[in-house]
N, CA, C and O atoms as CSV, one atom per row, in Angstrom:
chain,resi,resn,atom,element,x,y,z
A,1,MET,N,N,29.607,5.866,-12.609
A,1,MET,CA,C,28.769,5.891,-13.781
A,1,MET,C,C,27.780,4.728,-13.704
A,1,MET,O,O,28.192,3.583,-13.520
A,2,PRO,N,N,26.474,5.009,-13.842
A,2,PRO,CA,C,25.484,3.932,-13.736
A,2,PRO,C,C,25.588,2.962,-14.904
A,2,PRO,O,O,25.976,3.344,-16.008
A,3,PRO,N,N,25.241,1.720,-14.654
A,3,PRO,CA,C,25.302,0.734,-15.738
A,3,PRO,C,C,24.256,1.044,-16.809
A,3,PRO,O,O,23.190,1.588,-16.520
A,4,GLN,N,N,24.578,0.690,-18.033
A,4,GLN,CA,C,23.654,0.910,-19.143
A,4,GLN,C,C,22.501,-0.077,-19.048
A,4,GLN,O,O,22.700,-1.257,-18.758
A,5,ARG,N,N,21.301,0.415,-19.295
A,5,ARG,CA,C,20.123,-0.444,-19.284
A,5,ARG,C,C,19.624,-0.632,-20.706
A,5,ARG,O,O,19.765,0.245,-21.558
A,6,SER,N,N,19.043,-1.785,-20.938
A,6,SER,CA,C,18.462,-2.037,-22.252
A,6,SER,C,C,17.132,-1.287,-22.354
A,6,SER,O,O,16.600,-0.803,-21.355
A,7,ARG,N,N,16.615,-1.201,-23.560
A,7,ARG,CA,C,15.307,-0.546,-23.757
A,7,ARG,C,C,14.226,-1.262,-22.955
A,7,ARG,O,O,13.345,-0.628,-22.374
A,8,TYR,N,N,14.302,-2.567,-22.931
A,8,TYR,CA,C,13.327,-3.368,-22.189
A,8,TYR,C,C,13.360,-3.020,-20.696
A,8,TYR,O,O,12.314,-2.841,-20.073
A,9,GLN,N,N,14.551,-2.928,-20.137
A,9,GLN,CA,C,14.683,-2.579,-18.726
A,9,GLN,C,C,14.150,-1.176,-18.451
A,9,GLN,O,O,13.476,-0.953,-17.445
A,10,GLU,N,N,14.446,-0.244,-19.330
A,10,GLU,CA,C,13.938,1.121,-19.181
A,10,GLU,C,C,12.413,1.140,-19.203
A,10,GLU,O,O,11.783,1.856,-18.425
A,11,LYS,N,N,11.824,0.348,-20.101
A,11,LYS,CA,C,10.367,0.285,-20.209
A,11,LYS,C,C,9.756,-0.270,-18.926
A,11,LYS,O,O,8.742,0.244,-18.452
A,12,ILE,N,N,10.355,-1.299,-18.366
A,12,ILE,CA,C,9.868,-1.905,-17.123
A,12,ILE,C,C,9.912,-0.870,-15.996
A,12,ILE,O,O,8.957,-0.750,-15.228
A,13,ILE,N,N,10.989,-0.141,-15.896
A,13,ILE,CA,C,11.137,0.868,-14.846
A,13,ILE,C,C,10.104,1.981,-15.017
A,13,ILE,O,O,9.485,2.399,-14.038
A,14,LYS,N,N,9.911,2.459,-16.230
A,14,LYS,CA,C,8.927,3.509,-16.480
A,14,LYS,C,C,7.513,3.037,-16.174
A,14,LYS,O,O,6.718,3.774,-15.592
A,15,ASP,N,N,7.201,1.796,-16.573
A,15,ASP,CA,C,5.871,1.244,-16.300
A,15,ASP,C,C,5.617,1.118,-14.806
A,15,ASP,O,O,4.508,1.372,-14.335
A,16,TYR,N,N,6.643,0.727,-14.064
A,16,TYR,CA,C,6.492,0.611,-12.614
A,16,TYR,C,C,6.123,1.958,-12.007
A,16,TYR,O,O,5.169,2.047,-11.235
A,17,TYR,N,N,6.862,2.998,-12.346
A,17,TYR,CA,C,6.593,4.314,-11.761
A,17,TYR,C,C,5.289,4.909,-12.275
A,17,TYR,O,O,4.641,5.678,-11.564
A,18,ARG,N,N,4.901,4.572,-13.474
A,18,ARG,CA,C,3.638,5.058,-14.016
A,18,ARG,C,C,2.461,4.417,-13.280
A,18,ARG,O,O,1.433,5.063,-13.077
A,19,ASN,N,N,2.602,3.162,-12.882
A,19,ASN,CA,C,1.532,2.413,-12.236
A,19,ASN,C,C,1.734,2.254,-10.735
A,19,ASN,O,O,1.123,1.381,-10.119
A,20,ARG,N,N,2.576,3.079,-10.144
A,20,ARG,CA,C,2.915,2.943,-8.732
A,20,ARG,C,C,1.690,3.044,-7.830
A,20,ARG,O,O,1.583,2.291,-6.863
A,21,ASP,N,N,0.770,3.951,-8.120
A,21,ASP,CA,C,-0.407,4.094,-7.273
A,21,ASP,C,C,-1.322,2.874,-7.384
A,21,ASP,O,O,-1.889,2.439,-6.382
A,22,ALA,N,N,-1.472,2.318,-8.587
A,22,ALA,CA,C,-2.297,1.119,-8.761
A,22,ALA,C,C,-1.675,-0.079,-8.047
A,22,ALA,O,O,-2.385,-0.899,-7.466
A,23,ILE,N,N,-0.363,-0.173,-8.094
A,23,ILE,CA,C,0.334,-1.248,-7.398
A,23,ILE,C,C,0.149,-1.086,-5.892
A,23,ILE,O,O,-0.094,-2.063,-5.183
A,24,GLY,N,N,0.264,0.157,-5.405
A,24,GLY,CA,C,0.056,0.433,-3.984
A,24,GLY,C,C,-1.346,0.080,-3.539
A,24,GLY,O,O,-1.535,-0.460,-2.449
A,25,LEU,N,N,-2.339,0.379,-4.375
A,25,LEU,CA,C,-3.730,0.057,-4.050
A,25,LEU,C,C,-3.928,-1.452,-3.950
A,25,LEU,O,O,-4.563,-1.934,-3.013
A,26,GLN,N,N,-3.391,-2.190,-4.902
A,26,GLN,CA,C,-3.522,-3.645,-4.869
A,26,GLN,C,C,-2.859,-4.225,-3.624
A,26,GLN,O,O,-3.433,-5.088,-2.961
A,27,LYS,N,N,-1.669,-3.763,-3.307
A,27,LYS,CA,C,-0.959,-4.261,-2.129
A,27,LYS,C,C,-1.706,-3.887,-0.849
A,27,LYS,O,O,-1.735,-4.671,0.100
A,28,ALA,N,N,-2.314,-2.691,-0.815
A,28,ALA,CA,C,-3.097,-2.269,0.350
A,28,ALA,C,C,-4.306,-3.181,0.533
A,28,ALA,O,O,-4.636,-3.559,1.657
A,29,GLN,N,N,-4.963,-3.533,-0.563
A,29,GLN,CA,C,-6.116,-4.433,-0.477
A,29,GLN,C,C,-5.702,-5.801,0.057
A,29,GLN,O,O,-6.417,-6.406,0.856
A,30,GLU,N,N,-4.553,-6.281,-0.385
A,30,GLU,CA,C,-4.054,-7.562,0.109
A,30,GLU,C,C,-3.725,-7.480,1.599
A,30,GLU,O,O,-3.968,-8.429,2.344
A,31,ALA,N,N,-3.170,-6.344,2.033
A,31,ALA,CA,C,-2.817,-6.169,3.439
A,31,ALA,C,C,-4.064,-6.109,4.320
A,31,ALA,O,O,-4.046,-6.592,5.452
A,32,VAL,N,N,-5.151,-5.516,3.805
A,32,VAL,CA,C,-6.401,-5.472,4.579
A,32,VAL,C,C,-6.916,-6.883,4.808
A,32,VAL,O,O,-7.407,-7.197,5.892
A,33,THR,N,N,-6.808,-7.728,3.808
A,33,THR,CA,C,-7.221,-9.123,3.964
A,33,THR,C,C,-6.402,-9.797,5.062
A,33,THR,O,O,-6.950,-10.514,5.899
A,34,GLU,N,N,-5.102,-9.567,5.058
A,34,GLU,CA,C,-4.239,-10.131,6.100
A,34,GLU,C,C,-4.584,-9.553,7.469
A,34,GLU,O,O,-4.494,-10.249,8.480
A,35,LEU,N,N,-4.975,-8.287,7.502
A,35,LEU,CA,C,-5.306,-7.621,8.754
A,35,LEU,C,C,-6.504,-8.288,9.425
A,35,LEU,O,O,-6.537,-8.423,10.648
A,36,TYR,N,N,-7.475,-8.701,8.636
A,36,TYR,CA,C,-8.637,-9.404,9.181
A,36,TYR,C,C,-8.226,-10.683,9.909
A,36,TYR,O,O,-8.852,-11.067,10.897
A,37,LEU,N,N,-7.178,-11.336,9.423
A,37,LEU,CA,C,-6.799,-12.653,9.922
A,37,LEU,C,C,-5.677,-12.652,10.947
A,37,LEU,O,O,-5.398,-13.689,11.550
A,38,SER,N,N,-5.027,-11.515,11.159
A,38,SER,CA,C,-3.837,-11.501,12.004
A,38,SER,C,C,-4.136,-10.979,13.411
A,38,SER,O,O,-5.122,-10.282,13.649
A,39,GLU,N,N,-3.242,-11.346,14.329
A,39,GLU,CA,C,-3.326,-10.910,15.719
A,39,GLU,C,C,-1.919,-10.661,16.244
A,39,GLU,O,O,-0.942,-11.171,15.695
A,40,GLY,N,N,-1.825,-9.875,17.309
A,40,GLY,CA,C,-0.564,-9.684,18.020
A,40,GLY,C,C,0.518,-9.014,17.200
A,40,GLY,O,O,0.279,-8.017,16.519
A,41,LYS,N,N,1.724,-9.584,17.277
A,41,LYS,CA,C,2.887,-9.003,16.594
A,41,LYS,C,C,2.720,-9.009,15.081
A,41,LYS,O,O,3.143,-8.079,14.395
A,42,LYS,N,N,2.104,-10.059,14.573
A,42,LYS,CA,C,1.905,-10.133,13.127
A,42,LYS,C,C,1.006,-8.997,12.658
A,42,LYS,O,O,1.228,-8.435,11.586
A,43,ARG,N,N,-0.008,-8.652,13.452
A,43,ARG,CA,C,-0.925,-7.565,13.099
A,43,ARG,C,C,-0.165,-6.237,13.028
A,43,ARG,O,O,-0.431,-5.416,12.150
A,44,ALA,N,N,0.771,-6.026,13.945
A,44,ALA,CA,C,1.576,-4.809,13.926
A,44,ALA,C,C,2.416,-4.736,12.652
A,44,ALA,O,O,2.568,-3.664,12.067
A,45,GLY,N,N,2.955,-5.860,12.228
A,45,GLY,CA,C,3.731,-5.905,10.997
A,45,GLY,C,C,2.877,-5.627,9.772
A,45,GLY,O,O,3.313,-4.949,8.842
A,46,VAL,N,N,1.663,-6.152,9.774
A,46,VAL,CA,C,0.745,-5.910,8.656
A,46,VAL,C,C,0.390,-4.431,8.595
A,46,VAL,O,O,0.331,-3.849,7.512
A,47,TRP,N,N,0.153,-3.818,9.762
A,47,TRP,CA,C,-0.156,-2.380,9.780
A,47,TRP,C,C,1.009,-1.562,9.240
A,47,TRP,O,O,0.796,-0.569,8.545
A,48,LYS,N,N,2.216,-1.959,9.544
A,48,LYS,CA,C,3.391,-1.227,9.061
A,48,LYS,C,C,3.446,-1.252,7.527
A,48,LYS,O,O,3.696,-0.229,6.890
A,49,ARG,N,N,3.212,-2.429,6.949
A,49,ARG,CA,C,3.190,-2.536,5.487
A,49,ARG,C,C,2.020,-1.773,4.892
A,49,ARG,O,O,2.155,-1.111,3.864
A,50,LEU,N,N,0.865,-1.873,5.553
A,50,LEU,CA,C,-0.327,-1.196,5.065
A,50,LEU,C,C,-0.123,0.319,5.049
A,50,LEU,O,O,-0.548,0.990,4.109
A,51,GLU,N,N,0.519,0.856,6.073
A,51,GLU,CA,C,0.805,2.294,6.102
A,51,GLU,C,C,1.641,2.699,4.900
A,51,GLU,O,O,1.377,3.723,4.269
A,52,SER,N,N,2.640,1.901,4.586
A,52,SER,CA,C,3.499,2.191,3.438
A,52,SER,C,C,2.691,2.224,2.142
A,52,SER,O,O,2.889,3.111,1.311
A,53,HIS,N,N,1.794,1.276,1.967
A,53,HIS,CA,C,0.984,1.215,0.749
A,53,HIS,C,C,-0.017,2.370,0.690
A,53,HIS,O,O,-0.284,2.913,-0.383
A,54,LEU,N,N,-0.564,2.737,1.835
A,54,LEU,CA,C,-1.510,3.849,1.864
A,54,LEU,C,C,-0.817,5.167,1.509
A,54,LEU,O,O,-1.416,6.036,0.875
A,55,LYS,N,N,0.431,5.310,1.914
A,55,LYS,CA,C,1.207,6.503,1.542
A,55,LYS,C,C,1.415,6.554,0.028
A,55,LYS,O,O,1.360,7.625,-0.576
A,56,LYS,N,N,1.652,5.402,-0.575
A,56,LYS,CA,C,1.901,5.346,-2.012
A,56,LYS,C,C,0.678,5.737,-2.831
A,56,LYS,O,O,0.817,6.258,-3.938
A,57,ILE,N,N,-0.532,5.490,-2.294
A,57,ILE,CA,C,-1.725,5.878,-3.044
A,57,ILE,C,C,-2.139,7.311,-2.738
A,57,ILE,O,O,-3.123,7.803,-3.289
A,58,GLY,N,N,-1.389,7.989,-1.857
A,58,GLY,CA,C,-1.607,9.414,-1.636
A,58,GLY,C,C,-2.487,9.766,-0.450
A,58,GLY,O,O,-3.036,10.867,-0.403
A,59,LEU,N,N,-2.636,8.871,0.499
A,59,LEU,CA,C,-3.438,9.156,1.684
A,59,LEU,C,C,-2.628,10.013,2.652
A,59,LEU,O,O,-1.452,9.727,2.879
A,60,PRO,N,N,-3.225,11.058,3.230
A,60,PRO,CA,C,-2.493,11.925,4.171
A,60,PRO,C,C,-2.091,11.183,5.449
A,60,PRO,O,O,-2.762,10.244,5.878
A,61,GLU,N,N,-0.988,11.624,6.040
A,61,GLU,CA,C,-0.447,11.000,7.248
A,61,GLU,C,C,-1.457,10.972,8.392
A,61,GLU,O,O,-1.575,9.963,9.087
A,62,ASP,N,N,-2.186,12.072,8.593
A,62,ASP,CA,C,-3.125,12.128,9.706
A,62,ASP,C,C,-4.264,11.124,9.540
A,62,ASP,O,O,-4.744,10.560,10.523
A,63,GLN,N,N,-4.692,10.903,8.317
A,63,GLN,CA,C,-5.754,9.929,8.067
A,63,GLN,C,C,-5.239,8.506,8.285
A,63,GLN,O,O,-5.961,7.656,8.807
A,64,ILE,N,N,-4.007,8.250,7.889
A,64,ILE,CA,C,-3.407,6.936,8.109
A,64,ILE,C,C,-3.292,6.671,9.607
A,64,ILE,O,O,-3.595,5.572,10.074
A,65,GLU,N,N,-2.856,7.674,10.352
A,65,GLU,CA,C,-2.716,7.529,11.804
A,65,GLU,C,C,-4.072,7.264,12.454
A,65,GLU,O,O,-4.177,6.443,13.365
A,66,HIS,N,N,-5.100,7.954,11.988
A,66,HIS,CA,C,-6.448,7.738,12.519
A,66,HIS,C,C,-6.903,6.297,12.284
A,66,HIS,O,O,-7.464,5.665,13.178
A,67,LEU,N,N,-6.659,5.784,11.083
A,67,LEU,CA,C,-7.027,4.403,10.774
A,67,LEU,C,C,-6.284,3.424,11.673
A,67,LEU,O,O,-6.851,2.436,12.139
A,68,ARG,N,N,-5.014,3.710,11.908
A,68,ARG,CA,C,-4.220,2.814,12.755
A,68,ARG,C,C,-4.733,2.834,14.190
A,68,ARG,O,O,-4.789,1.793,14.846
A,69,GLU,N,N,-5.104,4.008,14.676
A,69,GLU,CA,C,-5.632,4.104,16.038
A,69,GLU,C,C,-6.949,3.342,16.177
A,69,GLU,O,O,-7.201,2.714,17.205
A,70,GLN,N,N,-7.783,3.399,15.145
A,70,GLN,CA,C,-9.058,2.684,15.173
A,70,GLN,C,C,-8.845,1.174,15.090
A,70,GLN,O,O,-9.613,0.405,15.668
A,71,ASP,N,N,-7.817,0.754,14.381
A,71,ASP,CA,C,-7.459,-0.661,14.221
A,71,ASP,C,C,-8.654,-1.491,13.751
A,71,ASP,O,O,-8.921,-2.575,14.270
A,72,ASP,N,N,-9.362,-0.958,12.759
A,72,ASP,CA,C,-10.547,-1.630,12.228
A,72,ASP,C,C,-10.363,-1.857,10.726
A,72,ASP,O,O,-10.369,-0.903,9.948
A,73,PRO,N,N,-10.199,-3.116,10.319
A,73,PRO,CA,C,-10.002,-3.405,8.891
A,73,PRO,C,C,-11.173,-2.962,8.019
A,73,PRO,O,O,-10.981,-2.638,6.847
A,74,GLU,N,N,-12.375,-2.946,8.574
A,74,GLU,CA,C,-13.541,-2.533,7.791
A,74,GLU,C,C,-13.446,-1.068,7.377
A,74,GLU,O,O,-13.839,-0.711,6.266
A,75,LEU,N,N,-12.929,-0.221,8.260
A,75,LEU,CA,C,-12.753,1.200,7.908
A,75,LEU,C,C,-11.779,1.353,6.743
A,75,LEU,O,O,-12.009,2.136,5.821
A,76,VAL,N,N,-10.705,0.603,6.801
A,76,VAL,CA,C,-9.696,0.673,5.735
A,76,VAL,C,C,-10.282,0.151,4.432
A,76,VAL,O,O,-10.060,0.732,3.370
A,77,ALA,N,N,-11.029,-0.941,4.511
A,77,ALA,CA,C,-11.633,-1.522,3.306
A,77,ALA,C,C,-12.616,-0.538,2.673
A,77,ALA,O,O,-12.642,-0.396,1.451
A,78,GLU,N,N,-13.421,0.139,3.483
A,78,GLU,CA,C,-14.371,1.135,2.964
A,78,GLU,C,C,-13.631,2.290,2.300
A,78,GLU,O,O,-14.047,2.783,1.251
A,79,LEU,N,N,-12.538,2.716,2.913
A,79,LEU,CA,C,-11.742,3.798,2.348
A,79,LEU,C,C,-11.150,3.392,1.001
A,79,LEU,O,O,-11.140,4.188,0.062
A,80,LEU,N,N,-10.663,2.175,0.903
A,80,LEU,CA,C,-10.034,1.712,-0.339
A,80,LEU,C,C,-11.040,1.571,-1.477
A,80,LEU,O,O,-10.668,1.651,-2.648
A,81,LYS,N,N,-12.314,1.360,-1.140
A,81,LYS,CA,C,-13.340,1.283,-2.192
A,81,LYS,C,C,-13.427,2.582,-2.972
A,81,LYS,O,O,-13.773,2.566,-4.153
A,82,LYS,N,N,-13.122,3.701,-2.342
A,82,LYS,CA,C,-13.167,4.997,-3.006
A,82,LYS,C,C,-12.082,5.132,-4.075
A,82,LYS,O,O,-12.228,5.893,-5.032
A,83,PHE,N,N,-10.999,4.386,-3.899
A,83,PHE,CA,C,-9.879,4.462,-4.836
A,83,PHE,C,C,-10.020,3.511,-6.006
A,83,PHE,O,O,-9.298,3.636,-6.995
A,84,VAL,N,N,-10.939,2.564,-5.909
A,84,VAL,CA,C,-11.091,1.543,-6.959
A,84,VAL,C,C,-11.831,2.098,-8.144
A,84,VAL,O,O,-12.053,1.385,-9.123
């Protein structure tokens, strides 16, 4: 049996899921900034997180894969402008 949650906790959970796409967009924008500055293994880790955030905002898998193959932060930044 799941633990009982207070009204406040329920509200926080509902707000999170209601704003999940906006949260994903913000995190994706932050990851693009990191992508500009990273190299090597760190860049691969940033791309992994960025893919997760792009999925949350509803970007198709094939488009995400194309962006990763191009490995160009400017392309991702231009794409994210459409969601703002």
